DRENLUMZA-224690 format. One line per field, with one value per residue (C-alpha): x, y, z. Coordinates in Angstrom, 3 decimals, padded with zeros to 6 digits. Example, Ala and Ser with C-alpha at 12.3 -4.5 7.8 and 13.67 -1.06 7.14 Angstrom:
REM residues 2
px [012.300:013.670]
py [-004.500:-001.060]
pz [007.800:007.140]
END
This chain:
REM residues 346
px [-017.131:-015.241:-011.061:-009.165:-007.722:-004.194:-003.024:-001.146:002.075:002.940:004.713:008.355:009.075:012.189:013.607:013.821:015.889:017.780:018.282:019.447:021.793:022.922:023.567:025.302:027.798:028.127:028.993:031.744:032.800:032.793:033.320:037.065:038.887:038.369:036.026:033.616:034.162:033.069:030.483:029.059:029.316:026.917:024.684:024.098:023.800:021.109:018.813:018.724:017.755:014.876:013.348:013.355:011.561:009.284:008.336:008.124:005.804:003.428:000.171:-000.697:-003.910:-004.938:-003.498:-005.993:-008.667:-008.296:-008.758:-012.437:-012.400:-010.609:-011.540:-010.015:-006.976:-006.613:-006.891:-003.965:-001.803:-002.475:-001.986:001.117:003.018:000.833:000.034:002.979:005.585:003.574:003.813:007.008:008.283:006.607:007.872:011.561:010.814:009.878:012.822:016.004:017.645:016.307:017.641:020.949:021.010:021.173:018.195:015.770:016.847:015.829:012.586:011.503:012.452:010.475:007.584:008.203:008.661:005.478:003.133:003.802:001.845:001.822:001.387:-001.513:-003.098:-002.639:-003.759:-007.018:-007.879:-008.089:-009.862:-012.114:-012.174:-011.988:-008.939:-008.847:-009.051:-005.785:-003.810:-004.266:-003.760:-000.683:000.400:-000.561:001.333:004.847:004.765:003.764:006.884:009.205:008.845:007.146:010.105:013.332:011.533:010.031:013.616:015.055:012.676:012.354:015.815:017.974:021.242:021.592:020.983:022.231:018.723:018.617:021.755:022.387:024.168:021.431:018.901:021.406:021.224:017.688:017.059:019.615:019.301:015.512:013.150:015.307:015.280:011.419:010.038:012.607:010.783:007.426:008.485:009.633:006.514:004.829:008.046:009.119:006.311:005.405:009.008:008.794:005.152:006.149:009.393:008.178:009.339:012.829:013.008:011.878:015.002:016.863:014.981:015.371:019.063:019.398:018.189:020.429:023.604:021.846:022.080:025.444:026.913:025.405:026.050:029.516:030.006:028.596:030.957:033.706:032.419:031.904:028.393:027.216:029.313:025.810:023.518:022.674:020.253:017.976:018.251:016.852:014.006:013.057:012.611:010.577:008.189:008.452:007.353:004.927:003.321:003.135:001.628:-000.763:-002.046:-001.927:-004.132:-006.491:-006.848:-006.948:-009.795:-011.865:-010.937:-012.176:-015.587:-016.179:-015.316:-018.438:-016.418:-017.849:-016.286:-014.637:-012.833:-011.983:-010.325:-008.353:-007.523:-006.148:-003.892:-002.463:-002.814:-000.671:002.003:005.298:007.160:010.630:011.256:010.885:012.858:015.949:017.030:016.036:017.695:021.178:020.671:019.830:021.859:025.321:027.183:025.012:022.148:023.280:021.613:018.946:017.226:017.310:013.978:012.190:013.482:012.576:008.886:008.441:008.684:006.023:003.411:003.396:002.997:000.140:-001.533:-001.911:-003.746:-005.503:-006.428:-007.971:-010.324:-011.410:-012.724:-014.280:-016.603:-018.290:-021.916:-023.321:-023.297:-026.720:-028.913:-029.048:-032.428:-031.850:-028.638:-031.301:-033.714:-030.015:-028.568:-031.432:-033.539:-037.130:-035.379:-032.203:-031.835:-029.244:-027.698:-026.022:-023.663:-022.189]
py [016.143:012.724:013.338:011.585:008.292:007.944:004.673:005.154:003.996:003.943:000.908:001.406:-002.134:-003.505:-005.155:-001.471:-000.686:-003.824:-002.691:000.657:-000.971:-002.812:-000.216:002.004:-000.877:-001.538:002.145:001.521:-001.864:-001.980:-005.245:-005.157:-006.841:-010.760:-010.363:-007.940:-011.376:-013.608:-011.649:-011.203:-014.746:-015.507:-012.888:-014.558:-018.176:-016.090:-014.761:-017.873:-019.331:-016.913:-017.324:-021.258:-020.586:-018.063:-021.224:-024.024:-021.502:-020.382:-022.899:-023.280:-024.769:-021.538:-018.945:-021.246:-020.782:-017.136:-016.791:-016.622:-013.202:-011.939:-008.456:-007.782:-009.071:-007.389:-004.573:-005.124:-006.045:-002.784:-000.587:-002.374:-002.563:-000.540:002.733:002.747:002.995:005.584:007.842:007.028:008.055:011.225:011.933:011.013:013.490:016.174:015.720:015.556:018.774:017.306:013.680:012.498:009.709:006.768:007.651:008.540:004.973:003.429:005.876:004.227:000.869:000.855:001.536:-001.760:-004.524:-006.558:-005.309:-007.224:-010.350:-010.505:-006.217:-006.610:-009.145:-007.776:-004.127:-005.796:-007.867:-005.007:-002.867:-005.584:-006.597:-009.460:-011.037:-014.120:-011.711:-009.808:-013.236:-014.071:-010.845:-010.662:-014.185:-012.992:-010.076:-011.855:-014.161:-012.079:-009.782:-012.622:-011.719:-008.398:-006.559:-007.735:-006.758:-003.490:-002.667:-003.505:-001.496:001.855:002.263:000.645:000.976:001.468:-002.431:-003.504:-003.755:-006.909:-007.706:-011.556:-011.182:-009.643:-012.251:-015.284:-013.545:-012.949:-016.263:-018.484:-016.187:-015.433:-017.671:-021.244:-021.124:-020.159:-022.398:-025.436:-024.360:-024.806:-028.391:-029.391:-028.299:-031.580:-032.756:-029.899:-027.570:-029.649:-028.883:-025.163:-024.940:-026.532:-024.643:-021.287:-019.500:-020.462:-019.953:-016.096:-015.864:-017.266:-014.856:-011.773:-012.751:-013.251:-009.838:-008.662:-010.094:-008.543:-005.104:-005.408:-006.496:-003.608:-000.952:-002.184:-001.975:001.263:002.710:001.328:003.241:006.479:006.689:008.270:011.630:012.024:011.949:014.820:015.339:018.117:015.331:012.360:015.246:015.192:011.649:011.322:014.191:012.481:008.860:010.481:012.155:008.842:006.919:009.419:009.101:005.457:005.259:007.714:005.811:002.605:003.428:005.670:003.877:000.667:002.404:003.513:000.136:-000.698:-002.963:-003.429:-002.129:-005.469:-005.808:-001.953:-002.357:-005.341:-003.411:-000.572:-002.084:-004.778:-002.121:000.671:-001.607:-002.607:-005.585:-005.139:-008.655:-008.980:-005.651:-006.161:-009.161:-008.093:-004.882:-006.793:-008.817:-005.815:-003.072:-005.228:-002.358:000.486:-001.037:000.818:004.187:002.122:000.143:003.097:004.329:001.087:001.425:004.559:003.814:000.470:002.283:004.902:002.679:000.700:003.730:005.514:002.235:001.281:004.327:003.762:000.431:001.413:004.267:001.708:-000.387:002.396:002.852:-000.547:001.042:-001.302:-000.084:001.420:001.726:005.418:005.639:005.325:007.553:011.165:008.895:008.251:012.101:013.601:011.564:012.156:012.605:011.665:007.832:006.500:003.031:000.807:-000.617:002.633]
pz [029.044:030.278:030.967:028.769:029.964:030.724:032.705:036.026:034.445:030.873:029.382:028.963:027.070:029.577:025.755:024.856:027.776:027.099:023.614:024.414:026.927:023.894:022.057:024.523:024.869:021.291:021.590:024.649:023.813:020.069:018.374:016.069:014.031:014.752:017.375:014.795:012.433:015.160:015.873:012.390:011.996:015.278:014.121:010.827:012.945:015.152:012.155:010.708:014.078:014.448:010.972:011.491:014.979:012.903:010.332:013.528:015.159:012.710:012.328:008.601:009.648:011.700:008.783:006.219:008.689:009.412:005.193:005.871:007.125:004.268:003.746:006.900:006.515:003.160:004.538:007.315:004.731:002.181:006.039:006.331:002.627:000.862:002.637:005.261:002.298:000.611:003.773:004.316:001.170:001.249:005.066:003.695:000.589:003.180:005.712:003.825:005.308:009.035:008.868:007.658:004.745:006.731:009.143:006.073:004.807:008.134:008.526:004.954:006.107:009.589:007.007:005.315:007.911:008.722:011.557:015.271:016.382:020.443:020.747:018.418:020.217:023.751:022.750:020.928:023.651:026.058:023.962:023.205:019.867:017.510:018.890:016.401:013.613:015.149:015.723:011.886:010.760:012.480:011.266:007.597:007.854:009.332:006.421:003.800:005.119:004.480:000.731:000.417:003.155:001.145:-002.163:-001.149:000.243:-002.650:-005.196:-002.776:-000.964:-004.182:-003.963:-000.368:000.554:-002.554:-005.082:-006.735:-006.685:-006.776:-003.443:-002.345:-003.371:-001.693:001.140:001.764:000.645:002.469:005.921:006.103:003.319:003.776:007.391:007.600:005.133:006.833:010.000:008.492:006.934:010.240:012.122:012.546:014.629:015.838:017.156:019.858:021.257:020.562:022.153:025.197:025.793:024.364:027.067:026.869:023.217:023.824:025.742:022.871:020.238:022.336:023.178:019.348:018.165:020.855:018.902:015.909:017.552:019.111:015.520:013.651:015.622:016.637:012.783:012.786:015.547:013.428:010.264:012.148:011.715:014.614:014.000:011.471:014.399:016.506:019.615:017.102:014.459:017.027:017.761:014.175:013.647:016.805:015.199:012.213:013.689:015.918:012.525:011.337:013.757:014.420:010.513:010.842:013.986:012.137:008.982:010.097:012.553:010.285:007.100:008.329:009.414:005.693:004.618:006.639:009.162:012.768:015.919:016.796:013.576:013.302:016.546:015.021:012.115:014.201:016.027:013.563:010.944:012.541:013.874:013.286:014.568:016.328:016.755:012.391:011.729:013.474:011.812:008.460:008.508:009.478:006.571:004.186:005.556:006.298:007.937:007.259:009.774:012.913:012.040:010.004:013.099:014.631:013.758:014.229:017.931:018.714:017.073:018.645:021.831:020.762:019.359:022.914:024.828:022.589:021.704:025.553:026.191:022.945:024.216:027.275:026.091:023.187:026.722:028.126:025.444:025.854:024.487:021.631:018.224:017.125:014.121:012.807:013.302:017.329:017.574:017.530:020.102:022.282:021.510:022.631:025.352:026.376:030.143:031.887:033.153:034.791:034.307:037.556:034.804:033.904]
END
């Protein structure tokens, strides 16, 4: 019996540590008064900049080329924006006594954000899956999330995010959709600059998100939201998220097989369809939840680290299984060979 593979060091994302440090800073030194107003204005500008850069980076031609594998992309989108929300609603219905309202809203919100791009590609590559499909699936999910995440949040979270009010729609349009479309429109002129300075602009991205987190948690400290959180409730949240991730990993793997996808496509579907984007979710939460964003983003931050650790182990396991897929009439032959054989490339 093959022993389960565990990497020597599970990936603790340094950026998650930076986020937790930012939360600690907001708890010790929250922005108040004029400083809070300045931080809020800077956070609004940072969110707009983030989505402008998202638009400038996304290659429209690559996205259109990827449409040829439309069944795979529709499967990933259905997992991200249909199955995830259904599971989120079910978990929230089971957890009214376990989690305070703000954490329940955050748990449901994490189910509404788009999939990741970078980590989906990385894990698909490690597992020897269909990397081009993972690139397109992540890009489509990010693009669809600009519209679908706010709409789903308005429908499923209702008054906790402002619903379909004119103010909410205006904020979504001005802070998310308009900068993204502007980035797409100017990509012809700024795309080269963005590509050449990808590393430097990556620091801008992450610094902007840290500012968003600091602003959100400072507002939460001023409102006293942390009085609603206890170690027991955090443990319950992590348990619910572990259940959510496990179900999605199983459904994306075995469901893709039932739909007739090959092994490489199943790997891309599993890693793109079971993840949620911290980079896209945090700024969206700051727009949708406003002063209540502090606790609302905590479930997403915890889920992000959990998915990295679990998928790192899973990707290595997938990479170990390099046996080609066999026709059904040869399964019995391989399972019961006439005599033992050995392979030099085991």
